[in-house]
N, C-alpha and C positions, 0 to 999 in steps of 0.2 A: 960126248954129251948130243941126248935128243932133247930138244927143248921145243917146245906146241907153242907160237903165238895165239894171240887173244880170240884170233877168229878160229881156230882150231879148234879151240876151247868150248867157245860157241856152237860150235860143230859139231859137236858133240855131248853138247848137252844134253840130256833126255829131258822131253815136254811132257810138263805135269798137266799142265794149264796154258788156254790161249788169254794173249788183253788185245781188246778191241780200240780200233785207234778212235781216242777222240776227234771232233768234228769241229768242238770249238774249247776250248780253255777260258772262253767267260762262260760265269756262271749265269747267267742272267738269257745268256743263248743255249743253253744247258737244260733250264729247267722252259722255254719256251718251246726249244725241239721236243722234250717231253710233253709237255701243254697240246702240241700240235699233233701230235702222233699217236697221241691220249682221244680225243678225241675222234683223230681219223677211221681209231680202232673199234672207240666204240661205234661208227655209226656203219662200219663193214660187217661188225656183230648184229646188228641190232636190221640194218636189213637183211641179213642171209637168212637171223636165225624168222623175220617174220614172213621170209620169205617161203619158209622147212613151214612153220606153224600153217601155214595161209593152204598151201597140200596139200597137210596134215587132216588140216580141221573140214575143208569146204566139200564132199562131194562131188561137185562138180570139174572139180583136178583132180580128180581119181582118176588118171587116164597115163595111158606109158609116156610121155611127153612132160608132163609133172614128174612123175614119179622121177625120171632121170635128173632134171634139173633143180631134184630134190637134195640128191646125191651132190651134182655141184656144191650146191650152195652149201650142204658141210665139209664137200672139199674145200671149198675159199675159207670155210671157220676155219677149220686144222691151218691154211696154209698159214691165214697171215699172224695165227694165234702163237707156228712157231718162233718168228722173229721180232712184231713189236712189245710184247710185252718184257721181253731181257731187253731190252733198247731204250725202252722207256724205265724204267726201273733203274739200268746204271743209267741215262742222265739225270736225275733225279737224285740217285745215292753218289755219284761221282766213280763205281767201282766198276771199273771196264772190266775186270776178269770175269773167264766161263775155265769151268771144268774142262778136266779132257772127257769124261763120260758128258756131262752135258753138251759139249758140241759135239759129240758122234749122235746125239738125239738128236741135236740141229739139223744135221747131215741128214740122218735117216729118214725124218718126219716131211723135210724137207724137197725130194726126192721122191719121199711116197707118196704126198700131193701132188705131186707133180708128174710124175709117173703114168697117178692114177687118173687124171685129168682128161690126160692126153687118150686114154682105153673109153674113158667113159663119151668123150666128143666123139672118138668113131660113133660107140654105140645110138646118141645124141640125134647123127646125119644117117644115118640107115633108119631110125625112126621116121626123120621126116621123109627119109626115102622112098619109104614105104608107106606112107599118107599120103605123099602127092604124088609119086607116079603111080602105085596101085591101091587106089582105097577102096576098093569091094574087097582086098584081100589081106584089109591093116588087121582086119578082128581077128583074123585065120593065124597072120603070121605075128603078130606083137602083142601075143597072150602075155598075160600077169608072170606066167612058169619063167619065158623066155627071155622079158623084159628082169625078173629077180635075177636067173643066170648071167646075164649081160650084167649087171652091175656087182653084183658079186666076182666074178670074171674080173672085172674092172679092176676092184677092188685087190682081190687079191695077185692078179698080174703085179698091181702096184707095189707090193708091200713083197714081192718076188725080188723086181730089180733092184728097189733100193738095199733089201738087205745086202745082197751080192755087190751094190758099187761100197754099199758100207762096210759089210764084211773086209772089202779085201782093203778099202783104205786105213783103217785103225786095225789091224790083222798086225802094223809090226809097231815100236815105237820111232815117236817124231826127234825130228832132232834140228837145230837150225836157231831163226831168229822164231816169237812164242807171238810176234804181232801179229793181226791182223788188221790191215787198212778197209776194214767196213767197217760195220754191224753188226753180223752174225757172223756165224762161219761157212764164210762160200765155200763151194769144193774147188776153185780154185788153187787156191790161197792155201787151204788147209794142204792139196798136192806139194806148194812149192817146199813145203818141209818133211815133208815122206820121201822114203829109201826111193830110191834108185827101182828096185823090184815091186816095189806099191803102185809105183808111177806106169810101169812100162804094162801091169797087170791091166791096168784100168785103162789104159787104151787101146789097149785089146776088145777089152768089155766094153770100151763107147765105141767100138768100129763094129761089134757086133750088136749090140743093142741097137748102135744109127740105121741098121737094114733095118729093122723090129720098125722105126720110128718112122723113117723112111715112105716103108711099106703104109701106112696109116694115114702118111700126111697126103698120098696119092689113091687112098682107098676116098677122104674128105672129099679134094678135088673129082673127084669120078662122081663124087653122089651128088655134087649141089652143081656140078652140072647141068645133068641129068633131073633134077632139079629146079633148076630156073629153065632151062628147058621147056621144061612141061608146064610150067607157072605161063611164059608166055608164049604156049599155044593154046591157052583157057580162051574160048570165046565170051564166055564174063567178064566183066570187070571187076562186076563185085568179087568172085570167084579168087579170082588173080591178088587181088588185095589182102583177102579172109588166107590165103598161102601164105600170101610172105608175108605176112602177120604174124606167121606161127613160126617161118625159119628165119628171117632176117636177123631177128636176135640173138639166135644161135650163131648166125654167120658172124654177127657183129663181136658175139665172145668170142668166135675161132679167129678171127682174126687179131682180137689182141690179146688174146695168149701167141700167136706166133708174132707178133711186133715185141713182148715180153721174151720168147725166148730168142730172137734174135735183136735182141739190144743183151743180154744176158753171154750169146755167143761171142758176134760182135765185137761189141763195146765192154771190150778186158780191163774192167779199171785197173786205174796204174796205183803205185805204192806211195803217192806223193797226194796229189790235189783231192784230201779228204770232200771237197762237197760235188767234185766228178764222182765221186764213188758214192757218195750218199744219194745224188741225182741217180745213176745207172741202176742200183741193186734195189731203187722202189719201184719204178717201173715195172720189171719183172717180181715184187716181190710182194707189192703193196698195193700198183692198180687196178691189176684183175679181178682180187677177191672184191674191193670195195665199189668199183666199176659194175659188176655181173649185176649183184644185185636193183642196181639203178638202171638198168638196158630193159632186165626184161618186164621191172615197174611203169617204164616208161612208154615201151610197143607191145605189152599184153594187157587187154581189155582185162577177161575175168582175172589176172592176177591183183590190179588195180582194183576192182569188186570188192576180191577177197581181204583185199588188204586193208581200204574204209571199211570193211563189216566189222574184225577185228581190232578197228582201230575207235570204231564206234561202241562195242560190247566194252572194248578195255575203260574208257575215260571217259566215258556217258552214259553207264548202267543205268543209273536212276532217273535220269532225262527219258531212257527209253522204254524203261519197266512202266513210266506215269504214263510215258502215252497210251502204251500196251496197255493201262487197265482203263484208261481214259476209253476206248475202243471198243474195249469187250464190254465197259458197262452203256 
């Protein structure tokens, strides 16, 4: 007679939904987690939305650098919206489940926004390279048409990359444990319960795509090497400061993105320490979208001026109108 153990039965069970790991069984801590990350989410939304609004409404910011920055802010809006809202709702309701379709959507959009951001950072570095190393040819090279297609190419390449990985990961049924030791459908945890055929194909896709990613990083390093070489050769201190003020925020964002990527790769989450999992995952899912608008608003004077104008017209419209009418009279 053939008999199956409990583990065998679990391994043969087809997964139709996943369950996220509870980071605390204490109700007060769950509400505290939800409140804290709701505040972080609102701050990230406001920061990125204000950045996009400032760039769109201020004619002084209608340049290639700020066009790419507005795309980056849109990506940050999407990236943080993939994971945090579900985590907040789950903490408040106590429902840690997510459907297979919902998990597929999380994986797709997370890869989509991350891959698009890599391509966009390459376009942004090239923009700064041309502006600082070849300023006389900047208007000829970085035309609105080319900027539009560079941004479009970034979004399309991210979509294709994400569709290839997500399509492979979810093309066959899952089996095994449906508990994900994370607060969202993290790719390593999903791959653990995928079939061997899916995992082998995914490794091939990762090996192939890593070549493209490596090329992007080499391009970024070369671009910023030329940029800083040109900056330090400038005779004027004011010119050096102005050039650094335009490229240093992008470099900080790039370093933050690389740090988040290294944490996601080398800081492989465990199946036991929930606090460690939370800290590691927050580093590469929440920190970049939350910090990017802060970095730009603190380092860029034109963004500061545009944001202050928006805040004044939004919160003090009557006061400004009265002053305007007084001057007119």
